[in-house]
CHARMM-style PDB file with segment names, atoms N, HN, CA, C and O in Angstrom:
ATOM      1  N   MET     1       0.843  -1.177   0.000  1.00  0.00      PROA
ATOM      2  CA  MET     1       0.000   0.000   0.000  1.00  0.00      PROA
ATOM      3  C   MET     1       0.890   1.244   0.000  1.00  0.00      PROA
ATOM      4  O   MET     1       1.850   1.328   0.766  1.00  0.00      PROA
ATOM      5  N   ARG     2       0.572   2.186  -0.846  1.00  0.00      PROA
ATOM      6  HN  ARG     2      -0.208   2.118  -1.468  1.00  0.00      PROA
ATOM      7  CA  ARG     2       1.354   3.422  -0.936  1.00  0.00      PROA
ATOM      8  C   ARG     2       0.761   4.484  -0.030  1.00  0.00      PROA
ATOM      9  O   ARG     2      -0.435   4.479   0.266  1.00  0.00      PROA
ATOM     10  N   LYS     3       1.612   5.388   0.402  1.00  0.00      PROA
ATOM     11  HN  LYS     3       2.583   5.392   0.162  1.00  0.00      PROA
ATOM     12  CA  LYS     3       1.173   6.492   1.253  1.00  0.00      PROA
ATOM     13  C   LYS     3       1.537   7.804   0.592  1.00  0.00      PROA
ATOM     14  O   LYS     3       2.550   7.911  -0.100  1.00  0.00      PROA
ATOM     15  N   LEU     4       0.709   8.789   0.813  1.00  0.00      PROA
ATOM     16  HN  LEU     4      -0.113   8.703   1.376  1.00  0.00      PROA
ATOM     17  CA  LEU     4       0.995  10.145   0.368  1.00  0.00      PROA
ATOM     18  C   LEU     4       1.212  10.985   1.616  1.00  0.00      PROA
ATOM     19  O   LEU     4       0.302  11.144   2.429  1.00  0.00      PROA
ATOM     20  N   LEU     5       2.407  11.518   1.766  1.00  0.00      PROA
ATOM     21  HN  LEU     5       3.147  11.389   1.105  1.00  0.00      PROA
ATOM     22  CA  LEU     5       2.721  12.381   2.901  1.00  0.00      PROA
ATOM     23  C   LEU     5       2.839  13.811   2.404  1.00  0.00      PROA
ATOM     24  O   LEU     5       3.525  14.074   1.417  1.00  0.00      PROA
ATOM     25  N   VAL     6       2.180  14.729   3.078  1.00  0.00      PROA
ATOM     26  HN  VAL     6       1.623  14.516   3.880  1.00  0.00      PROA
ATOM     27  CA  VAL     6       2.284  16.148   2.758  1.00  0.00      PROA
ATOM     28  C   VAL     6       3.051  16.794   3.898  1.00  0.00      PROA
ATOM     29  O   VAL     6       2.596  16.798   5.042  1.00  0.00      PROA
ATOM     30  N   ILE     7       4.216  17.339   3.579  1.00  0.00      PROA
ATOM     31  HN  ILE     7       4.585  17.335   2.650  1.00  0.00      PROA
ATOM     32  CA  ILE     7       5.088  17.911   4.605  1.00  0.00      PROA
ATOM     33  C   ILE     7       5.315  19.376   4.285  1.00  0.00      PROA
ATOM     34  O   ILE     7       5.831  19.712   3.219  1.00  0.00      PROA
ATOM     35  N   GLY     8       4.933  20.239   5.198  1.00  0.00      PROA
ATOM     36  HN  GLY     8       4.514  19.966   6.064  1.00  0.00      PROA
ATOM     37  CA  GLY     8       5.166  21.671   5.031  1.00  0.00      PROA
ATOM     38  C   GLY     8       6.258  22.126   5.989  1.00  0.00      PROA
ATOM     39  O   GLY     8       6.363  21.630   7.111  1.00  0.00      PROA
ATOM     40  N   ILE     9       7.063  23.068   5.535  1.00  0.00      PROA
ATOM     41  HN  ILE     9       6.978  23.471   4.624  1.00  0.00      PROA
ATOM     42  CA  ILE     9       8.129  23.558   6.416  1.00  0.00      PROA
ATOM     43  C   ILE     9       8.002  25.056   6.654  1.00  0.00      PROA
ATOM     44  O   ILE     9       8.995  25.742   6.896  1.00  0.00      PROA
ATOM     45  N   GLY    10       6.780  25.554   6.584  1.00  0.00      PROA
ATOM     46  HN  GLY    10       5.973  24.997   6.387  1.00  0.00      PROA
ATOM     47  CA  GLY    10       6.537  26.958   6.921  1.00  0.00      PROA
ATOM     48  C   GLY    10       7.286  27.913   6.022  1.00  0.00      PROA
ATOM     49  O   GLY    10       7.106  27.906   4.804  1.00  0.00      PROA
ATOM     50  N   ALA    11       8.123  28.731   6.618  1.00  0.00      PROA
ATOM     51  HN  ALA    11       8.270  28.736   7.608  1.00  0.00      PROA
ATOM     52  CA  ALA    11       8.840  29.775   5.878  1.00  0.00      PROA
ATOM     53  C   ALA    11       9.986  29.225   5.031  1.00  0.00      PROA
ATOM     54  O   ALA    11      10.623  29.979   4.297  1.00  0.00      PROA
ATOM     55  N   GLY    12      10.252  27.940   5.122  1.00  0.00      PROA
ATOM     56  HN  GLY    12       9.734  27.328   5.719  1.00  0.00      PROA
ATOM     57  CA  GLY    12      11.270  27.324   4.279  1.00  0.00      PROA
ATOM     58  C   GLY    12      12.600  27.065   4.960  1.00  0.00      PROA
ATOM     59  O   GLY    12      13.534  26.578   4.323  1.00  0.00      PROA
ATOM     60  N   ASN    13      12.704  27.377   6.229  1.00  0.00      PROA
ATOM     61  HN  ASN    13      11.946  27.773   6.747  1.00  0.00      PROA
ATOM     62  CA  ASN    13      13.951  27.136   6.950  1.00  0.00      PROA
ATOM     63  C   ASN    13      14.000  25.666   7.366  1.00  0.00      PROA
ATOM     64  O   ASN    13      13.183  25.244   8.184  1.00  0.00      PROA
ATOM     65  N   PRO    14      14.928  24.878   6.833  1.00  0.00      PROA
ATOM     66  CA  PRO    14      14.995  23.454   7.171  1.00  0.00      PROA
ATOM     67  C   PRO    14      15.222  23.185   8.656  1.00  0.00      PROA
ATOM     68  O   PRO    14      14.922  22.088   9.127  1.00  0.00      PROA
ATOM     69  N   GLU    15      15.731  24.131   9.385  1.00  0.00      PROA
ATOM     70  HN  GLU    15      15.975  25.022   9.003  1.00  0.00      PROA
ATOM     71  CA  GLU    15      15.953  23.933  10.820  1.00  0.00      PROA
ATOM     72  C   GLU    15      14.642  23.858  11.597  1.00  0.00      PROA
ATOM     73  O   GLU    15      14.639  23.425  12.749  1.00  0.00      PROA
ATOM     74  N   HSD    16      13.525  24.272  10.989  1.00  0.00      PROA
ATOM     75  HN  HSD    16      13.528  24.624  10.053  1.00  0.00      PROA
ATOM     76  CA  HSD    16      12.231  24.261  11.668  1.00  0.00      PROA
ATOM     77  C   HSD    16      11.435  22.990  11.394  1.00  0.00      PROA
ATOM     78  O   HSD    16      10.284  22.881  11.817  1.00  0.00      PROA
ATOM     79  N   MET    17      12.028  22.035  10.697  1.00  0.00      PROA
ATOM     80  HN  MET    17      12.963  22.123  10.354  1.00  0.00      PROA
ATOM     81  CA  MET    17      11.332  20.785  10.389  1.00  0.00      PROA
ATOM     82  C   MET    17      11.291  19.889  11.619  1.00  0.00      PROA
ATOM     83  O   MET    17      12.232  19.854  12.411  1.00  0.00      PROA
ATOM     84  N   THR    18      10.177  19.161  11.765  1.00  0.00      PROA
ATOM     85  HN  THR    18       9.412  19.189  11.121  1.00  0.00      PROA
ATOM     86  CA  THR    18      10.042  18.235  12.880  1.00  0.00      PROA
ATOM     87  C   THR    18      10.783  16.931  12.575  1.00  0.00      PROA
ATOM     88  O   THR    18      11.153  16.664  11.432  1.00  0.00      PROA
ATOM     89  N   VAL    19      10.987  16.142  13.601  1.00  0.00      PROA
ATOM     90  HN  VAL    19      10.687  16.359  14.530  1.00  0.00      PROA
ATOM     91  CA  VAL    19      11.626  14.834  13.439  1.00  0.00      PROA
ATOM     92  C   VAL    19      10.766  13.956  12.530  1.00  0.00      PROA
ATOM     93  O   VAL    19      11.298  13.204  11.713  1.00  0.00      PROA
ATOM     94  N   GLN    20       9.436  14.045  12.669  1.00  0.00      PROA
ATOM     95  HN  GLN    20       9.004  14.656  13.333  1.00  0.00      PROA
ATOM     96  CA  GLN    20       8.540  13.254  11.833  1.00  0.00      PROA
ATOM     97  C   GLN    20       8.660  13.667  10.365  1.00  0.00      PROA
ATOM     98  O   GLN    20       8.618  12.810   9.483  1.00  0.00      PROA
ATOM     99  N   ALA    21       8.808  14.962  10.090  1.00  0.00      PROA
ATOM    100  HN  ALA    21       8.842  15.658  10.807  1.00  0.00      PROA
ATOM    101  CA  ALA    21       8.956  15.438   8.713  1.00  0.00      PROA
ATOM    102  C   ALA    21      10.249  14.921   8.103  1.00  0.00      PROA
ATOM    103  O   ALA    21      10.255  14.469   6.958  1.00  0.00      PROA
ATOM    104  N   ILE    22      11.321  14.979   8.838  1.00  0.00      PROA
ATOM    105  HN  ILE    22      11.317  15.345   9.768  1.00  0.00      PROA
ATOM    106  CA  ILE    22      12.611  14.488   8.344  1.00  0.00      PROA
ATOM    107  C   ILE    22      12.541  12.985   8.081  1.00  0.00      PROA
ATOM    108  O   ILE    22      13.067  12.501   7.078  1.00  0.00      PROA
ATOM    109  N   SER    23      11.895  12.253   8.978  1.00  0.00      PROA
ATOM    110  HN  SER    23      11.468  12.645   9.793  1.00  0.00      PROA
ATOM    111  CA  SER    23      11.744  10.814   8.801  1.00  0.00      PROA
ATOM    112  C   SER    23      10.945  10.504   7.538  1.00  0.00      PROA
ATOM    113  O   SER    23      11.310   9.602   6.784  1.00  0.00      PROA
ATOM    114  N   GLY    24       9.872  11.234   7.302  1.00  0.00      PROA
ATOM    115  HN  GLY    24       9.576  11.967   7.915  1.00  0.00      PROA
ATOM    116  CA  GLY    24       9.066  11.028   6.103  1.00  0.00      PROA
ATOM    117  C   GLY    24       9.841  11.309   4.839  1.00  0.00      PROA
ATOM    118  O   GLY    24       9.728  10.566   3.864  1.00  0.00      PROA
ATOM    119  N   LEU    25      10.630  12.372   4.838  1.00  0.00      PROA
ATOM    120  HN  LEU    25      10.723  12.975   5.630  1.00  0.00      PROA
ATOM    121  CA  LEU    25      11.446  12.695   3.666  1.00  0.00      PROA
ATOM    122  C   LEU    25      12.509  11.632   3.419  1.00  0.00      PROA
ATOM    123  O   LEU    25      12.808  11.310   2.269  1.00  0.00      PROA
ATOM    124  N   ASN    26      13.074  11.090   4.474  1.00  0.00      PROA
ATOM    125  HN  ASN    26      12.831  11.351   5.408  1.00  0.00      PROA
ATOM    126  CA  ASN    26      14.091  10.046   4.325  1.00  0.00      PROA
ATOM    127  C   ASN    26      13.502   8.756   3.757  1.00  0.00      PROA
ATOM    128  O   ASN    26      14.204   8.014   3.070  1.00  0.00      PROA
ATOM    129  N   ARG    27      12.225   8.475   4.032  1.00  0.00      PROA
ATOM    130  HN  ARG    27      11.655   9.078   4.591  1.00  0.00      PROA
ATOM    131  CA  ARG    27      11.576   7.260   3.540  1.00  0.00      PROA
ATOM    132  C   ARG    27      11.006   7.417   2.142  1.00  0.00      PROA
ATOM    133  O   ARG    27      10.680   6.419   1.498  1.00  0.00      PROA
ATOM    134  N   ALA    28      10.879   8.629   1.662  1.00  0.00      PROA
ATOM    135  HN  ALA    28      11.143   9.440   2.184  1.00  0.00      PROA
ATOM    136  CA  ALA    28      10.178   8.898   0.399  1.00  0.00      PROA
ATOM    137  C   ALA    28      10.933   8.360  -0.809  1.00  0.00      PROA
ATOM    138  O   ALA    28      12.160   8.434  -0.885  1.00  0.00      PROA
ATOM    139  N   ASP    29      10.166   7.817  -1.751  1.00  0.00      PROA
ATOM    140  HN  ASP    29       9.170   7.757  -1.690  1.00  0.00      PROA
ATOM    141  CA  ASP    29      10.724   7.390  -3.034  1.00  0.00      PROA
ATOM    142  C   ASP    29      10.710   8.535  -4.038  1.00  0.00      PROA
ATOM    143  O   ASP    29      11.571   8.603  -4.915  1.00  0.00      PROA
ATOM    144  N   VAL    30       9.730   9.443  -3.913  1.00  0.00      PROA
ATOM    145  HN  VAL    30       9.030   9.388  -3.200  1.00  0.00      PROA
ATOM    146  CA  VAL    30       9.551  10.543  -4.857  1.00  0.00      PROA
ATOM    147  C   VAL    30       9.272  11.821  -4.077  1.00  0.00      PROA
ATOM    148  O   VAL    30       8.497  11.814  -3.121  1.00  0.00      PROA
ATOM    149  N   LEU    31       9.909  12.923  -4.489  1.00  0.00      PROA
ATOM    150  HN  LEU    31      10.538  12.928  -5.266  1.00  0.00      PROA
ATOM    151  CA  LEU    31       9.663  14.235  -3.886  1.00  0.00      PROA
ATOM    152  C   LEU    31       9.246  15.204  -4.979  1.00  0.00      PROA
ATOM    153  O   LEU    31       9.784  15.171  -6.085  1.00  0.00      PROA
ATOM    154  N   PHE    32       8.285  16.070  -4.667  1.00  0.00      PROA
ATOM    155  HN  PHE    32       7.848  16.098  -3.768  1.00  0.00      PROA
ATOM    156  CA  PHE    32       7.850  17.116  -5.600  1.00  0.00      PROA
ATOM    157  C   PHE    32       8.141  18.455  -5.002  1.00  0.00      PROA
ATOM    158  OT1 PHE    32       7.856  19.482  -5.618  1.00  0.00      PROA
TER     159      PHE     32
END
């Protein structure tokens, strides 16, 4: 089963990303 994760980082500063957001990005096969 595939999942669609939508991750927002607010103003765009990567330092404001949550641990869950980083984990999702690390697991992703495709990024847009």
